[in-house]
Backbone as CSV, one residue per row, in Angstrom:
resi,resn,N_x,N_y,N_z,CA_x,CA_y,CA_z,C_x,C_y,C_z
1,MET,4.670,43.443,16.304,3.984,42.876,15.174,4.881,42.104,14.406
2,GLU,6.232,42.429,14.310,7.208,41.680,13.508,7.413,40.323,14.179
3,ARG,7.420,40.276,15.435,7.595,38.998,16.174,6.454,38.040,15.821
4,ILE,5.201,38.406,15.738,4.133,37.538,15.325,4.373,37.109,13.911
5,VAL,4.816,37.868,13.130,4.914,37.567,11.683,5.993,36.517,11.545
6,ALA,7.152,36.747,12.285,8.251,35.743,12.229,7.826,34.312,12.699
7,ARG,6.994,34.256,13.670,6.513,33.039,14.157,5.510,32.384,13.172
8,THR,4.792,33.157,12.542,3.810,32.725,11.513,4.510,32.042,10.354
9,GLN,5.621,32.763,9.957,6.406,32.191,8.886,7.176,31.046,9.137
10,ALA,7.660,30.868,10.414,8.404,29.759,10.873,7.542,28.440,10.881
11,ALA,6.342,28.562,11.318,5.438,27.490,11.453,5.263,26.629,10.221
12,PRO,5.030,27.312,9.084,4.812,26.532,7.780,6.105,25.820,7.462
13,ALA,7.233,26.387,7.675,8.503,25.840,7.298,8.835,24.595,8.137
14,SER,8.501,24.620,9.370,8.686,23.491,10.265,7.674,22.354,9.925
15,THR,6.497,22.743,9.636,5.469,21.816,9.309,5.804,21.180,7.982
16,LEU,6.290,21.918,7.114,6.766,21.372,5.740,7.922,20.414,5.970
17,ARG,8.848,20.779,6.829,10.049,19.951,7.023,9.606,18.656,7.726
18,ARG,8.689,18.605,8.653,8.159,17.433,9.319,7.452,16.542,8.233
19,TRP,6.648,17.156,7.320,5.996,16.494,6.380,7.023,15.816,5.291
20,VAL,8.015,16.495,4.957,9.070,15.993,4.036,9.741,14.841,4.748
21,ILE,10.132,14.989,5.941,10.804,13.878,6.677,9.958,12.581,6.789
22,GLY,8.709,12.877,7.215,7.797,11.796,7.328,7.504,11.077,6.039
23,THR,7.391,11.875,4.957,7.117,11.258,3.631,8.316,10.410,3.193
24,ALA,9.509,11.011,3.454,10.746,10.271,3.092,10.877,8.956,3.774
25,VAL,10.531,9.013,5.093,10.710,7.751,5.902,9.628,6.682,5.443
26,ALA,8.445,7.249,5.127,7.490,6.219,4.733,7.722,5.727,3.327
27,LEU,8.280,6.545,2.411,8.750,6.091,1.062,9.790,5.104,1.181
28,ALA,10.820,5.399,2.096,11.894,4.381,2.189,11.459,3.076,2.727
29,GLY,10.543,3.152,3.552,10.032,1.844,4.149,9.310,1.050,2.998
30,THR,8.591,1.703,2.205,7.786,1.145,1.147,8.757,0.524,0.068
31,LEU,9.790,1.425,-0.319,10.682,0.844,-1.239,11.507,-0.340,-0.765
32,ALA,11.837,-0.304,0.523,12.556,-1.428,1.146,11.775,-2.705,1.064
33,ALA,10.446,-2.580,1.412,9.649,-3.796,1.415,9.391,-4.218,0.004
34,THR,9.219,-3.277,-0.957,9.029,-3.572,-2.380,10.317,-4.256,-2.913
35,SER,11.470,-3.711,-2.577,12.735,-4.238,-3.086,12.955,-5.644,-2.529
36,TYR,12.627,-5.881,-1.329,12.744,-7.288,-0.714,11.839,-8.182,-1.466
37,ALA,10.556,-7.787,-1.611,9.649,-8.701,-2.311,10.001,-8.903,-3.726
38,SER,10.571,-7.875,-4.431,11.003,-8.057,-5.776,12.192,-8.906,-5.923
39,ALA,12.994,-8.924,-4.821,14.261,-9.633,-4.889,13.928,-11.067,-4.718
40,GLN,12.814,-11.408,-4.230,12.539,-12.943,-4.036,12.139,-13.512,-5.365
41,SER,12.700,-14.732,-5.610,12.287,-15.447,-6.858,10.974,-16.180,-6.692
42,CYS,10.577,-16.660,-7.805,9.328,-17.445,-7.662,9.464,-18.635,-6.737
43,GLN,10.594,-19.348,-6.686,10.927,-20.356,-5.865,10.876,-19.947,-4.336
44,ASP,11.514,-18.771,-4.107,11.509,-18.246,-2.812,10.059,-17.960,-2.254
45,LEU,9.287,-17.388,-3.141,7.927,-17.056,-2.867,7.163,-18.240,-2.542
46,TRP,7.253,-19.368,-3.402,6.622,-20.662,-3.277,7.035,-21.290,-1.879
47,ILE,8.239,-21.243,-1.609,8.643,-21.892,-0.318,8.129,-21.059,0.838
48,GLU,8.248,-19.803,0.810,7.639,-19.037,1.963,6.206,-19.318,2.111
49,ARG,5.407,-19.274,0.991,3.941,-19.409,1.049,3.616,-20.853,1.646
50,ASN,4.268,-21.792,1.212,3.966,-23.142,1.655,4.475,-23.486,3.077
51,SER,5.542,-22.723,3.440,6.106,-22.908,4.838,5.038,-22.574,5.860
52,TYR,4.132,-21.641,5.578,3.006,-21.284,6.510,2.125,-22.531,6.611
53,TYR,1.780,-23.080,5.509,0.886,-24.297,5.539,1.540,-25.504,6.259
54,LYS,2.847,-25.745,6.028,3.631,-26.811,6.607,3.665,-26.549,8.147
55,GLN,3.857,-25.383,8.613,3.917,-25.101,10.071,2.516,-25.294,10.717
56,ALA,1.478,-25.154,9.893,0.127,-25.391,10.340,-0.378,-26.823,10.368
57,GLY,0.404,-27.644,9.786,0.074,-29.096,9.799,-0.718,-29.617,8.580
58,TYR,-0.464,-28.808,7.504,-1.190,-29.187,6.199,-0.572,-30.456,5.513
59,CYS,-1.331,-31.264,4.968,-0.835,-32.394,4.238,-0.746,-32.063,2.795
60,PHE,0.446,-31.931,2.231,0.527,-31.455,0.857,0.029,-32.538,-0.169
61,LYS,-0.406,-32.067,-1.353,-0.870,-32.915,-2.374,0.041,-33.099,-3.530
62,THR,0.758,-31.991,-3.879,1.589,-32.039,-4.966,2.939,-32.714,-4.776
63,ASP,3.418,-33.338,-5.857,4.738,-34.015,-5.616,5.824,-33.118,-5.240
64,ALA,5.831,-31.889,-5.862,6.856,-30.841,-5.502,6.837,-30.498,-4.124
65,ALA,5.722,-30.284,-3.504,5.610,-29.827,-2.097,5.903,-30.927,-1.222
66,ILE,5.511,-32.192,-1.497,5.802,-33.350,-0.680,7.326,-33.535,-0.703
67,ALA,7.923,-33.504,-1.932,9.439,-33.648,-2.038,10.094,-32.564,-1.249
68,TYR,9.666,-31.460,-1.142,10.342,-30.340,-0.516,10.112,-30.365,1.009
69,PHE,8.862,-30.428,1.384,8.475,-30.307,2.827,8.192,-31.637,3.447
70,GLY,7.731,-32.621,2.692,7.325,-33.858,3.238,5.947,-33.737,3.933
71,ASN,5.369,-34.811,4.294,4.132,-34.850,4.952,4.175,-35.369,6.390
72,GLN,5.410,-35.507,6.918,5.600,-36.068,8.195,4.963,-35.099,9.183
73,GLY,4.094,-35.659,10.100,3.426,-34.786,11.157,2.221,-34.053,10.631
74,CYS,1.904,-34.127,9.398,0.689,-33.417,8.912,-0.512,-34.090,9.480
75,TYR,-1.520,-33.194,9.542,-2.861,-33.803,10.038,-4.072,-33.073,9.478
76,ILE,-3.867,-32.041,8.641,-4.865,-31.317,8.014,-4.951,-31.639,6.555
77,ASN,-5.984,-32.267,5.957,-6.063,-32.593,4.494,-6.735,-31.545,3.711
78,ASN,-7.533,-30.646,4.275,-8.353,-29.669,3.551,-7.607,-28.284,3.752
79,GLU,-7.141,-27.802,2.679,-6.450,-26.447,2.758,-7.269,-25.407,3.398
80,ALA,-8.601,-25.368,3.208,-9.547,-24.369,3.737,-9.609,-24.497,5.248
81,ALA,-9.286,-25.749,5.740,-9.402,-25.941,7.192,-8.128,-25.598,8.013
82,VAL,-7.081,-25.149,7.244,-5.875,-24.777,7.895,-6.004,-23.468,8.698
83,ARG,-5.707,-23.491,9.940,-5.830,-22.281,10.759,-4.517,-21.522,10.710
84,LEU,-4.656,-20.328,10.212,-3.406,-19.451,10.078,-3.718,-18.120,10.794
85,SER,-2.648,-17.458,11.312,-2.796,-16.156,11.909,-3.167,-15.157,10.835
86,ARG,-3.667,-13.984,11.297,-4.080,-12.878,10.365,-2.885,-12.424,9.563
87,TYR,-1.609,-12.408,10.239,-0.355,-12.029,9.551,-0.149,-13.088,8.473
88,ALA,-0.133,-14.348,8.814,0.125,-15.412,7.748,-0.841,-15.376,6.659
89,ARG,-2.113,-15.141,6.866,-3.134,-15.047,5.715,-2.772,-13.796,4.883
90,ASN,-2.488,-12.638,5.467,-2.156,-11.573,4.741,-0.920,-11.586,3.898
91,ARG,0.076,-12.266,4.525,1.415,-12.493,3.789,1.139,-13.506,2.605
92,ILE,0.334,-14.498,2.900,0.073,-15.480,1.809,-0.640,-14.747,0.649
93,ASP,-1.633,-13.901,0.951,-2.357,-13.096,-0.103,-1.366,-12.212,-0.891
94,GLU,-0.427,-11.619,-0.132,0.613,-10.746,-0.792,1.467,-11.648,-1.744
95,ILE,1.878,-12.792,-1.204,2.814,-13.682,-2.041,2.068,-14.079,-3.272
96,VAL,0.771,-14.478,-3.120,-0.026,-14.912,-4.359,-0.137,-13.742,-5.354
97,ARG,-0.250,-12.556,-4.938,-0.305,-11.257,-5.764,1.168,-11.203,-6.492
98,LEU,2.159,-11.303,-5.727,3.444,-11.217,-6.288,3.797,-12.330,-7.307
99,GLU,3.326,-13.490,-6.957,3.533,-14.643,-7.842,2.788,-14.442,-9.181
100,ARG,1.532,-13.959,-9.111,0.839,-13.588,-10.286,1.515,-12.458,-11.153
101,ARG,1.914,-11.461,-10.465,2.641,-10.307,-11.147,3.899,-10.733,-11.791
102,MET,4.609,-11.628,-11.145,5.877,-12.112,-11.753,5.661,-13.262,-12.812
103,GLY,4.450,-13.763,-12.898,4.199,-14.839,-13.836,4.756,-16.180,-13.420
104,CYS,4.715,-16.474,-12.099,5.239,-17.698,-11.564,4.319,-18.831,-11.972
105,ASN,4.918,-19.891,-12.435,4.032,-21.090,-12.865,4.554,-22.302,-12.051
106,TYR,3.599,-22.951,-11.547,3.835,-24.157,-10.697,3.146,-25.361,-11.217
């Protein structure tokens, strides 16, 4: 009977240990991503966001974007027509949220 009790008591401790380790790893990953995003300036975010459009062939309209990226090789005039991967769309959405939170003005 003692042997069964010992196993029953050990299981919750190992389960708790796995949960703590898993939670710590998940939290560390979240903090690292948040720290990286927070470390980016408004200009860094603007450049990253617009880089996706440049790579996709978008023709920029603003003087700032044209000055930074140029319009050489562009062929898409309508931003809504730009074909982006799911990753790029999700990252752009994340950047826009960060820009709003940080109060970036362009």
